[in-house]
N, C-alpha and C positions, 0 to 999 in steps of 0.2 A: 545766941545772945544778941539782942538788938542794941545797937549803939545809937543812942538818942541824939548824939551830936551830929552825925552825918546820915542817920537813918539807914544804915546798912545792916545786913544780916550775915552772920558767919555761915560758912558752908555747912558745918555740923548741924546748925539749927535748921537750915534748909532741908538737908537730908532727913532729919528727924521729923520734919513736918510734911514730908512728901505726900503721904497718904491723906493727911488732913486736907492738904491743898487739892489733891486729886478728887477727893470726895466733896469738895466745895464747902468745907466746914470752917474755913478760916474767916476771921473777922475782916471786914473790908480794908482796914489799915494794914494788917499783916499780909493780906492777899496782894496789895499793891507793892509792899516791900519785897515779897517773894518774887513777884513778877519782875521787878527791877533787877533783883539779884540774878535770876535765871537769864535775863537778857544780856548780862555781862559776864557770866561764868559758865564756860563750856562744860566743865566737869559736872556741875550741878544740873545743867540742862540735859546732859547725857543720862544722868541718874534718873531724873524726872521722866525722860522719854522711856527708859527701860521699865520703870515702875508703871507707867501708863500702859505699856504693852502688856505687862503682867496682869494688870487690872482688866484690860480688854479680853485677854485670854480666859481669865477666870469667869468673866461675864458671859462669854460666848461658848466656851467648852464645858463649863460646869453647870450650865443651866439645864433645868428639866430633870435632873437626877434627884431622887428623893431617898432619904434613909429608909430602911425597912421598918415596918411597924413594930417588929419585935426582933431583938438581936439576941442570939444564943451564943454562949461562950463555951469553948472546949469541944472535945470530940463527940 
């Protein structure tokens, strides 16, 4: 929830928007709010860093693999 009086964002909102933030899909105003929150909240910054590492691992380790053209089920 964004508090319009002091322009802060609650931790639950930051955690919920982590992937949107990582993917660069936030509106500029929300991006600025999230950056300010991360600068002052070690817990959210740690969560953001962890999710960033996960995203990087997915991009580097999962790349190049393709699903089979045909999948068969059962024995």
